[in-house]
C-alpha positions in Angstrom: 55.2 -26.2 67.6 58.1 -23.7 67.5 59.7 -21.0 69.5 58.8 -17.4 68.5 61.3 -14.6 68.4 59.8 -11.8 70.5 61.8 -8.9 69.0 62.2 -7.7 65.4 65.0 -5.5 63.9 62.3 -3.6 62.0 60.3 -2.6 65.1 61.5 1.0 65.0 59.6 1.6 61.7 56.2 1.0 63.3 56.6 1.6 67.1 55.6 5.3 67.0 52.7 4.9 64.6 49.1 5.6 65.8 46.8 3.7 63.5 43.2 2.8 63.9 40.5 0.8 62.1 38.5 2.7 59.5 35.0 3.7 60.8 33.1 1.6 58.2 34.9 -1.6 59.0 32.7 -4.4 60.3 33.8 -7.1 62.8 31.9 -10.4 63.2 32.5 -13.0 65.9 32.9 -16.7 64.9 33.9 -20.0 66.4 36.4 -22.4 64.7 37.3 -25.7 66.3 36.1 -24.5 69.7 38.1 -21.2 69.6 36.7 -17.7 69.2 37.8 -15.7 66.1 36.9 -12.3 64.7 36.4 -11.6 61.0 37.2 -8.0 59.9 35.3 -6.9 56.8 35.6 -3.8 54.7 32.3 -3.4 52.7 33.8 -0.8 50.3 36.5 -3.2 49.0 34.9 -6.5 50.1 38.2 -7.4 51.9 38.2 -9.8 54.8 40.7 -10.6 57.5 40.5 -13.2 60.4 41.9 -12.3 63.9 42.3 -14.4 67.0 41.2 -12.9 70.3 44.6 -11.6 71.2 45.1 -9.9 67.8 41.5 -8.6 68.0 42.1 -7.0 71.4 45.4 -5.5 70.2 43.6 -4.0 67.2 40.8 -2.7 69.4 43.3 -0.7 71.5 44.7 1.1 68.4 42.4 4.1 68.6 44.6 6.7 66.7 46.0 8.1 70.0 48.0 5.2 71.4 51.2 4.3 69.7 51.9 0.7 68.6 54.7 0.5 71.2 52.2 1.4 74.0 49.6 -1.1 73.0 52.2 -3.8 72.6 53.7 -3.2 76.0 50.2 -3.4 77.5 49.6 -6.7 75.6 52.9 -8.2 76.9 51.9 -7.3 80.5 48.5 -8.9 80.2 49.2 -12.0 78.0 52.9 -12.6 78.6 53.9 -15.5 76.2 50.5 -15.4 74.6 50.9 -11.9 73.3 51.8 -11.0 69.7 55.5 -10.8 69.0 56.9 -7.8 67.2 57.2 -9.7 64.0 53.5 -10.7 64.3 52.5 -7.1 65.0 54.3 -5.9 61.9 52.8 -8.6 59.8 49.3 -7.8 61.1 49.6 -4.1 60.5 51.0 -4.6 57.0 48.2 -7.0 56.0 45.5 -4.7 57.4 47.0 -1.7 55.7 47.3 -3.7 52.5 43.6 -4.6 52.8 42.8 -0.9 53.3 41.3 -1.7 56.8 43.6 0.7 58.8 44.3 4.4 58.7 46.9 6.3 60.6 49.6 9.0 60.8 51.4 8.0 57.6 51.8 9.7 54.2 48.7 11.6 52.9 45.6 9.5 53.1 44.3 9.9 49.6 47.7 9.1 48.0 48.0 6.1 50.2 44.5 4.9 49.4 45.3 5.2 45.7 48.6 3.5 46.1 47.1 0.6 48.0 44.4 0.4 45.3 47.0 0.3 42.6 48.9 -2.3 44.5 45.7 -4.5 44.9 45.0 -4.0 41.2 48.5 -5.0 40.3 48.4 -8.1 42.5 45.0 -9.0 41.0 46.3 -8.6 37.5 49.3 -10.8 38.3 47.0 -13.5 39.8 44.9 -13.4 36.6 48.0 -13.8 34.5 49.2 -16.7 36.5 45.7 -18.4 36.5 45.1 -18.0 32.8 42.9 -21.1 33.0 40.6 -19.2 35.4 40.6 -15.6 34.2 37.7 -13.4 35.5 36.3 -9.9 34.9 33.8 -8.0 37.0 30.6 -6.8 35.2 28.0 -5.3 37.6 26.5 -5.5 41.1 23.6 -8.1 41.1 22.4 -7.3 44.7 19.2 -5.5 43.6 18.3 -8.3 41.2 18.8 -10.9 43.8 16.8 -8.9 46.3 13.9 -8.9 43.8 14.2 -12.6 43.2 14.5 -13.6 46.9 10.8 -13.3 47.8 9.9 -15.6 44.9 12.4 -18.3 46.0 12.1 -17.8 49.7 9.4 -20.6 50.2 11.9 -23.1 48.6 14.9 -21.8 50.6 13.7 -23.5 53.8 13.8 -26.9 55.5 10.6 -27.9 53.6 12.2 -26.8 50.3 15.3 -28.9 51.1 13.2 -31.9 51.7 11.3 -31.4 48.4 14.6 -31.0 46.6 15.9 -34.2 48.1 12.8 -36.1 46.9 13.0 -34.6 43.4 16.7 -35.4 43.0 16.3 -38.9 44.3 13.4 -39.5 41.9 15.6 -38.3 39.0 18.4 -40.6 40.0 16.1 -43.6 40.3 14.5 -42.8 36.9 17.9 -42.7 35.1 19.6 -45.5 36.9 17.8 -48.1 34.8 19.1 -46.5 31.6 22.7 -45.9 32.7 24.1 -47.9 29.7 22.2 -45.8 27.2 23.5 -42.7 29.0 27.1 -43.7 28.9 26.9 -44.8 25.3 26.1 -41.2 24.3 29.1 -39.6 26.0 31.0 -39.6 22.8 28.2 -37.6 21.1 28.1 -35.1 23.9 31.8 -34.1 23.6 31.9 -34.4 19.8 32.6 -31.1 18.0 29.2 -31.1 16.3 27.6 -30.7 19.8 29.9 -28.0 21.1 27.6 -25.1 20.3 24.6 -26.7 22.0 26.8 -27.8 24.9 28.1 -24.3 25.3 24.6 -22.9 25.5 23.6 -25.4 28.1 26.8 -24.8 30.1 26.4 -21.0 30.2 22.7 -21.2 31.0 23.4 -23.7 33.8 26.2 -21.6 35.3 23.9 -18.6 35.4 21.4 -20.7 37.3 24.3 -22.1 39.4 25.5 -18.6 40.4 22.0 -17.5 41.1 21.8 -20.3 43.6 24.9 -19.0 45.4 23.6 -15.5 45.5 20.0 -16.3 46.6 21.1 -18.5 49.5 23.7 -15.9 50.6 20.9 -13.3 50.5 18.6 -15.6 52.4 21.0 -15.7 55.3 21.5 -11.9 55.3 24.7 -11.7 53.2 25.5 -9.2 50.4 26.4 -10.1 46.8 28.3 -7.1 45.4 29.8 -8.5 42.3 28.7 -10.4 39.2 31.2 -11.2 36.4 32.5 -13.6 33.8 35.5 -15.9 33.9 37.2 -18.2 31.6 37.4 -21.8 32.8 40.0 -23.5 30.6 39.0 -21.1 27.7 35.2 -21.7 28.4 33.2 -18.6 29.4 31.3 -18.9 32.7 29.6 -16.4 35.0 30.4 -16.0 38.7 29.1 -14.1 41.7 31.0 -12.9 44.8 29.3 -14.5 47.8 32.3 -14.0 50.1 30.2 -12.2 52.6 29.1 -15.7 53.8 32.5 -15.7 55.6 30.9 -13.5 58.2 28.1 -15.9 59.0 28.4 -17.4 62.5 27.0 -20.8 61.5 29.3 -23.1 59.5 26.2 -24.9 58.1 25.0 -21.6 56.6 28.4 -21.0 55.1 28.4 -24.6 53.7 24.9 -24.1 52.2 26.0 -21.0 50.4 29.0 -23.0 49.0 26.7 -25.8 47.9 23.9 -23.5 46.6 25.0 -23.6 43.0 25.2 -27.4 43.0 21.8 -27.6 44.7 20.2 -25.5 42.0 22.0 -27.4 39.2 21.0 -30.8 40.4 17.4 -29.8 40.5 17.7 -28.9 36.8 19.5 -32.2 36.1 16.7 -34.2 37.7 14.1 -32.5 35.5 16.3 -33.0 32.4 16.5 -36.7 33.2 12.7 -37.1 32.8 12.8 -35.1 29.6 15.6 -37.2 28.2 13.8 -40.5 29.1 10.5 -39.4 27.5 11.7 -37.6 24.3 12.4 -39.2 20.9 16.1 -40.1 20.4 17.7 -37.7 18.0 15.3 -34.8 18.8 16.6 -31.4 19.9 14.9 -31.8 23.3 16.5 -35.2 23.8 20.0 -33.9 23.0 19.5 -30.7 25.1 18.3 -32.7 28.1 21.3 -34.9 27.8 23.6 -31.9 27.7 22.0 -30.5 30.9 22.3 -33.9 32.7 25.9 -34.2 31.6 26.9 -30.7 32.6 24.8 -30.3 35.8 24.8 -33.9 37.0 28.3 -35.1 36.0 30.7 -32.2 35.3 29.4 -30.2 38.3 29.9 -33.1 40.7 33.4 -33.9 39.3 34.7 -30.3 39.2 32.6 -28.1 41.5 32.3 -30.7 44.3 36.0 -31.5 44.1 37.7 -30.0 47.3 41.1 -30.0 45.7 40.1 -27.3 43.3 39.2 -23.8 44.6 35.6 -24.1 43.7 32.4 -25.0 45.7 33.7 -28.2 47.2 36.8 -26.4 48.6 34.8 -23.8 50.5 32.3 -26.4 51.7 35.2 -28.6 53.1 36.9 -25.5 54.6 33.7 -24.5 56.4 32.7 -28.0 57.6 36.2 -28.9 59.1 36.5 -25.3 60.3 39.9 -24.5 58.7 39.7 -21.1 56.9 42.0 -20.2 54.0 42.7 -23.9 53.6 44.7 -23.7 50.4 46.8 -20.7 51.3 47.6 -21.9 54.7 48.4 -25.4 53.5 51.0 -23.9 51.2 52.3 -21.9 54.1 52.6 -25.1 56.1 54.6 -26.8 53.4 56.8 -23.7 53.1 57.3 -23.6 56.9 58.3 -27.3 57.0 60.7 -26.8 54.1 62.3 -23.8 55.8 62.5 -25.4 59.2 63.7 -28.9 58.2 65.7 -28.3 55.0 67.2 -24.8 55.7 67.1 -24.9 59.5 65.4 -21.5 59.7 64.4 -21.2 63.3 62.6 -17.9 62.7 60.1 -19.6 60.4 56.6 -19.5 61.9 53.9 -22.1 61.2 50.4 -21.0 60.0 48.9 -22.7 63.1 49.8 -24.0 66.5 47.0 -26.6 66.6 48.4 -30.1 65.9 45.2 -31.4 64.3 44.9 -28.4 62.1 48.5 -28.6 61.1 48.0 -32.3 60.1 45.0 -31.2 58.0 47.0 -28.5 56.3 49.9 -30.8 55.6 47.7 -33.5 54.1 45.6 -31.1 52.0 48.8 -29.3 50.7 50.3 -32.5 49.4 47.1 -33.8 47.8 46.3 -30.4 46.3 49.8 -30.1 44.8 49.6 -33.6 43.3 46.2 -32.9 41.9 47.3 -29.5 40.5 50.0 -31.2 38.4 47.5 -33.9 37.3 45.0 -31.2 36.3 47.5 -29.2 34.4 48.7 -32.2 32.4 45.2 -33.6 31.7 43.6 -30.3 30.7 46.5 -29.3 28.6 46.6 -32.6 26.7 42.9 -32.5 26.1 43.0 -28.9 24.7 46.0 -29.8 22.5 44.0 -32.8 21.2 41.2 -30.5 20.1 43.1 -27.2 19.3 46.8 -27.9 19.1 48.1 -24.4 18.8 45.9 -23.0 21.7 46.8 -26.0 23.8 50.5 -25.5 23.2 50.3 -21.8 24.1 48.3 -22.8 27.2 50.9 -25.4 28.2 53.8 -23.0 27.8 52.1 -20.1 29.7 50.7 -22.2 32.5 54.0 -24.0 32.9 55.8 -20.7 33.2 53.3 -19.2 35.7 52.7 -22.3 37.8 56.2 -23.7 37.9 58.9 -21.4 36.5 57.6 -18.3 38.3 57.6 -20.0 41.8 61.0 -21.3 41.0 62.2 -17.8 40.2 60.7 -16.5 43.5 62.5 -19.3 45.4 65.8 -18.5 43.8 65.3 -14.8 44.7 64.4 -15.8 48.3 67.5 -18.0 48.4 69.7 -15.2 47.3 68.3 -12.2 49.3 66.3 -13.4 52.3 67.5 -11.9 55.5 66.5 -15.1 57.3 69.3 -16.9 55.5 72.0 -14.2 56.1 74.1 -16.4 58.3 73.6 -19.7 56.5 73.0 -18.7 52.9 75.8 -20.9 51.6 74.4 -23.9 53.4 70.9 -23.2 52.1 72.2 -22.9 48.5 74.1 -26.2 48.8 71.1 -27.9 50.4 68.9 -26.7 47.5 71.4 -27.9 44.9 71.7 -31.2 46.6 68.0 -31.7 46.9 67.4 -30.8 43.3 70.2 -33.2 42.2 68.7 -35.9 44.3 65.3 -35.5 42.7 66.7 -35.4 39.2 68.8 -38.5 40.0 65.8 -40.4 41.5 63.6 -39.5 38.5 66.0 -39.6 35.7 68.6 -42.3 36.6 67.2 -44.8 39.1 65.2 -47.6 37.3 61.6 -48.0 38.5 59.0 -50.6 37.6 57.3 -50.0 34.3 53.8 -51.4 34.3 51.1 -51.0 31.7 47.4 -51.9 32.2 45.0 -52.8 29.4 41.6 -54.4 29.1 40.8 -57.7 27.5 38.3 -60.5 27.2 38.3 -64.3 27.3 37.4 -65.9 23.9 37.9 -69.3 22.3 40.5 -69.9 19.6 38.0 -72.3 18.0 34.4 -71.0 17.8 31.7 -71.5 15.2 29.0 -69.0 14.3 25.4 -70.3 14.4 23.0 -68.8 11.8 19.3 -69.2 11.0 18.6 -71.2 7.8 14.9 -70.2 7.5 12.7 -67.1 7.7 10.2 -67.0 10.5 9.3 -66.1 14.0 11.5 -67.5 16.9 9.1 -69.4 19.1 11.4 -70.5 21.9 15.0 -70.6 23.0 16.5 -73.4 25.1 19.9 -72.0 26.0 21.6 -68.8 27.3 25.1 -67.4 27.1 27.6 -69.4 29.1 25.6 -72.6 28.9 27.5 -75.7 27.9 26.0 -77.6 24.9 26.8 -80.8 23.0 26.8 -81.4 19.3 23.2 -81.6 18.0 21.6 -80.0 21.1 18.6 -77.8 20.3 19.3 -74.1 20.6 16.2 -72.3 19.3 13.0 -73.2 17.4 11.6 -71.2 14.5 8.0 -71.3 13.4 8.5 -71.3 9.5 5.0 -70.8 8.2 6.3 -69.8 4.8 8.2 -73.0 4.4 5.2 -75.1 5.5 3.0 -73.3 3.0 5.5 -73.9 0.2 5.7 -77.5 1.2 2.0 -78.0 1.1 1.9 -76.4 -2.3 4.8 -78.5 -3.6 3.1 -81.7 -2.4 -0.1 -80.8 -4.2 1.8 -79.9 -7.3 3.5 -83.3 -7.1 0.2 -85.2 -6.9 -1.0 -83.4 -10.0 2.2 -84.0 -11.8 2.2 -87.7 -11.0 -1.4 -88.0 -12.3 -0.4 -86.3 -15.6 2.6 -88.6 -15.9 0.4 -91.7 -15.6 -2.0 -90.3 -18.2 0.8 -89.4 -20.6 2.4 -92.9 -20.3 -0.7 -94.4 -21.9 -1.1 -91.8 -24.7 2.4 -90.5 -25.6 5.8 -91.6 -24.5 7.5 -88.2 -25.2 4.9 -86.4 -23.1 5.4 -89.0 -20.4 9.1 -88.3 -20.3 8.5 -84.6 -19.8 5.9 -85.2 -17.0 8.4 -87.6 -15.3 11.2 -85.0 -15.2 8.7 -82.4 -13.8 7.7 -84.8 -11.1 11.4 -85.4 -10.2 12.0 -81.7 -9.9 9.1 -81.3 -7.6 10.3 -84.2 -5.4 13.7 -82.4 -5.2 12.0 -79.2 -4.2 10.0 -81.0 -1.5 13.2 -82.6 -0.2 14.8 -79.2 0.0 11.8 -77.7 1.8 11.7 -80.6 4.3 15.4 -80.0 5.0 14.7 -76.3 5.6 11.8 -77.2 7.9 14.1 -79.5 9.8 16.6 -76.6 10.0 14.0 -74.6 11.8 15.3 -76.4 14.8 18.7 -74.7 15.2 21.2 -77.1 16.8 24.7 -76.8 18.1 27.3 -77.6 15.5 29.7 -79.1 18.1 30.5 -79.3 21.8 31.2 -76.0 23.5 29.7 -73.0 25.3 27.1 -70.5 23.9 28.7 -67.1 23.7 27.9 -63.6 22.3 24.2 -62.8 21.9 21.5 -64.2 24.2 19.1 -66.3 22.0 16.3 -65.5 24.5 16.4 -61.9 23.2 15.1 -63.1 19.8 12.1 -64.9 21.1 9.0 -63.5 19.3 11.0 -61.6 16.7 11.1 -62.3 13.0 14.4 -63.6 11.6 15.7 -64.2 8.1 17.8 -66.9 6.7 21.5 -66.1 7.2 21.0 -63.9 10.2 23.5 -64.7 13.0 22.1 -66.3 16.2 25.1 -66.8 18.5 28.5 -68.6 18.6 29.5 -71.9 20.1 33.0 -71.9 21.4 35.2 -74.7 22.6 36.2 -74.3 26.3 39.4 -76.3 25.9 41.0 -73.7 23.7 40.4 -70.4 25.6 42.7 -67.4 25.2 42.7 -63.8 26.2 42.4 -61.1 23.6 43.8 -57.7 24.7 42.9 -54.4 23.0 45.5 -51.5 23.1 45.1 -48.1 21.5 47.5 -47.4 18.6 49.6 -44.7 20.4 50.2 -47.0 23.4 50.9 -50.2 21.4 54.6 -49.6 20.5 55.7 -52.0 23.2 53.2 -54.8 22.6 55.3 -56.4 19.8 58.3 -56.8 22.1 59.3 -60.0 23.8 60.8 -58.7 27.0 57.7 -58.3 29.2 55.6 -60.4 31.5 51.8 -60.5 31.4 49.4 -61.2 34.3 45.6 -61.4 34.1 43.0 -60.8 36.7 39.5 -61.9 35.7 36.4 -60.0 36.6 34.6 -63.2 37.4 37.4 -64.4 39.7 39.3 -61.3 41.0 41.2 -63.2 43.6 43.0 -65.3 41.1 45.9 -64.1 39.0 47.1 -66.0 36.0 50.4 -65.7 34.1 50.0 -65.4 30.4 52.2 -66.1 27.4 52.0 -64.1 24.1 50.5 -66.1 21.2 50.5 -63.4 18.5 49.9 -59.7 17.9 48.0 -58.2 15.0 49.8 -55.0 14.0 47.0 -53.7 11.9 44.5 -51.4 13.7 40.8 -52.3 13.7 37.8 -50.8 15.3 35.9 -54.1 15.8 36.1 -55.2 19.4 36.5 -58.9 20.2 33.5 -58.8 22.5 30.8 -56.2 23.4 31.7 -56.6 27.1 34.7 -54.3 26.4 32.6 -51.4 25.3 30.4 -49.0 27.2 27.2 -51.0 26.6 28.8 -54.1 28.0 30.2 -52.5 31.1 33.7 -52.0 29.8 35.8 -48.8 29.5 36.3 -48.5 25.7 34.3 -45.8 24.0 32.2 -47.2 21.3 30.5 -45.7 18.2 27.1 -44.3 19.3 25.6 -45.3 15.9 26.6 -48.9 16.3 23.8 -50.9 18.1 25.9 -54.0 18.5 28.3 -52.3 20.9 31.4 -53.9 19.2 32.6 -51.0 17.1 35.1 -48.7 18.9 35.4 -45.0 18.0 39.2 -45.3 17.5 41.2 -48.1 15.9 43.0 -50.5 18.3 45.6 -53.2 18.1 44.8 -56.8 19.3 47.1 -59.1 21.1 46.3 -62.8 21.8 47.6 -64.5 25.0 47.3 -68.0 26.3 47.7 -69.3 29.9 51.2 -70.3 31.0 50.1 -73.9 31.6 48.3 -74.3 28.3 45.1 -73.1 26.5 42.0 -73.1 28.7 43.8 -73.5 32.0 42.3 -70.2 33.5 40.7 -71.8 36.5 37.0 -72.3 37.5 34.4 -69.7 36.5 36.2 -68.3 33.5 34.1 -68.5 30.4 34.2 -66.9 27.0 33.1 -63.3 27.3 34.6 -62.8 30.7 36.3 -59.3 31.0 40.0 -59.3 32.0 42.4 -56.8 33.4 45.9 -57.3 32.1 49.1 -56.0 33.7 52.2 -55.9 31.6 55.5 -55.8 33.4 58.1 -54.1 31.1 61.8 -53.8 31.8 62.6 -51.3 34.5 63.2 -47.7 33.4 63.6 -44.3 35.2 60.3 -42.6 36.0 61.3 -39.5 33.9 61.7 -41.7 30.8 58.4 -43.4 31.4 56.6 -40.0 31.8 58.2 -38.6 28.7 57.2 -41.7 26.7 53.6 -41.5 28.0 53.3 -37.9 27.2 54.6 -38.5 23.7 52.2 -41.3 23.1 49.3 -39.3 24.5 50.1 -36.4 22.2 50.2 -38.8 19.3 46.8 -40.0 20.1 45.2 -36.7 21.0 47.1 -34.1 19.0 47.7 -36.3 16.0 51.5 -35.4 16.0 
């Protein structure tokens, strides 16, 4: 990929040294991408280093008697252009000395060992300070405990155990798949402050189980687990184990299984919790604890631990399966190499690999990981600020300084003092300034499309609620949502036994009253007048009851389409007079109702935007909309349950509201009609259809858009 400079101006500092590997250092042979490599391991410090065959041979000839110059001359004679350059030898020696893997004729051994130990401690402290979100502290050596547990778990840590685990996890997924709406509706309760204590207990217990999985599988394949500790994951305590001895395993599948061990153990717990959640009373401690276990082990673990863009389990699994070790570090080196070579024309810059396919993997991963790192920083910081503003603000300032300002300072220092830029430092500085100015110009001055996306639902501007007029049991329903009806069509039928009984009684009372009226007419006119008025009252009551009995047949008030609730769901249930049944909406006056959160709704009242709608029922069709009106007052009532979690939408609803139409946060509503008139949305679009709306606002620079979005997010989360 690039020409290597054979000689180094610093060679005189190492050429007469006579180093050798420490006696306790272990070397394991591995194969990556069809090539042989050697992993050097120091058990005392648990340090690892990977060597190619040429570097391994070079290191093997350093026996404490030969000088570095003699070994290098022999390597040049044997390997020619394939031999290590002087720069590569210096880098190899410095890294091995820094990892405490070499000893030699240099300042006193004890002092050097202590110095290197202090240097490693300082570097580790610096890394901890930079990664405040992932701070860790070593506690004890768990190897003896894991050795005691291994015989108990060994029967399950086999091919038969893996098969049983697969059956168990699939059974849990199948069991909970039919209740996914109920599960999603309780997400709000799971992350509510009232559940934080129980969630923290479940999280810590699961992570202990998770790390036990890593340690046991590592021990199962012959590895050592020398360290157990605690770390802070975004201010949340969590345990960890050091299973890095898996790097010495020859089989990549064994290394991948060690990486996946924690998730394997957690998913087994999640499957068991799924059965407990489904069979425990709602509101009970067991029900809530089981939900927390499912949420933590089955959802959070998959999202975070399995994500290869974060340096957790998924990262190591991916690195082992594609056989690219040190993926994150070397991807950063690849981006640095390309920047030095292409921007600063540094011909001495060396790539981290000479393999074209591996270089492509490193480049792609470096770009994706960098983008995700920014996204993760913003999302986590905003969430923490929404819950604990002061801590979130401190976290944002500290992490910004460590992740962005500190690397910027290192870059400025490199730009000002790097020997590689000695002859072209001015050009490098001008290139850096020009590149920074170009980025600022592109982000802060060049207008870019400003698009906002919200959810909505199709509804009728003219719709009538249909209610029950009598008490009784619903015997049958003749319509369903989306069905067209005409005025007077029968919707449901109610068996009103109480009205029938009252009607029979009233008719009997009327017969008796008429008999008394005839008798009173012969004997006394005043009594006859009273009896007549009583009979008329009974006739009125009978007429009213007959009208109510007729209303037991609920009919459509006008032409339209049945929307909202499905009448078939009420068959067999007891209803009361005044209870809502459904709505009948006119299809010739359809409109789209959009819901927007209050912090994001500042632009909805403007007139300088275009709106397009894509309907879930007809995703290939895009309809242009015109604004009808916007309600500035916030409301929690959704226009349709299809927008909430229970209806398949993305708006978080109140877990205590069984209708699915009450959002947790107040929202604005905007009403829009089709460009060619109300109802002209095309075939297949009916009331209740979910809609994805895209608002095209006037073009603005990206920097202005990002600042505005952050401000609005802070208003919604941090309440500022």
